[in-house]
C-alpha positions, -999 to 999 in steps of 0.1 A, spaced: 791 -12 -218 776 12 -243 749 35 -230 728 29 -261 725 -9 -255 688 -18 -258 673 -29 -225 661 -62 -239 697 -72 -248 708 -62 -213 681 -83 -198 693 -113 -218 728 -107 -206 717 -105 -170 697 -138 -174 726 -157 -189 749 -144 -162 725 -154 -135 722 -189 -148 759 -192 -153 766 -182 -117 739 -206 -104 753 -235 -124 789 -227 -113 778 -226 -77 759 -258 -81 791 -274 -92 811 -258 -64 835 -240 -88 851 -206 -83 854 -182 -112 891 -190 -113 885 -227 -115 859 -223 -143 883 -201 -161 910 -228 -159 885 -254 -173 874 -231 -202 904 -211 -210 883 -179 -203 899 -154 -180 882 -153 -146 876 -115 -150 857 -122 -182 836 -148 -164 829 -122 -137 818 -97 -164 796 -124 -181 780 -132 -147 773 -95 -141 758 -90 -176 786 -67 -186 802 -88 -214 790 -95 -250 794 -133 -247 803 -152 -279 788 -185 -289 823 -199 -285 824 -188 -249 789 -202 -243 800 -236 -257 831 -237 -236 812 -227 -204 784 -253 -211 810 -281 -217 829 -273 -185 796 -272 -165 785 -304 -182 752 -290 -194 737 -284 -229 744 -249 -242 707 -240 -241 708 -242 -203 727 -210 -202 697 -193 -220 668 -211 -204 662 -227 -170 652 -264 -170 665 -296 -184 
């Protein structure tokens, strides 16, 4: 992760990662299982959950679909 990354971007990455981890746990999935469902490497899922990966909209869409939630749930808590 670049040292010059603005704090506000890092905060968004942490928030998305936190929500991803919470949703994954709610569904009783491991990172490996979620990776299998999405085609995203489990190490990449770990990096997303820890706020260390610049997540693409394609990855967000795959994750949301596998977790059976609208994509916006990875950005905002609630319905």
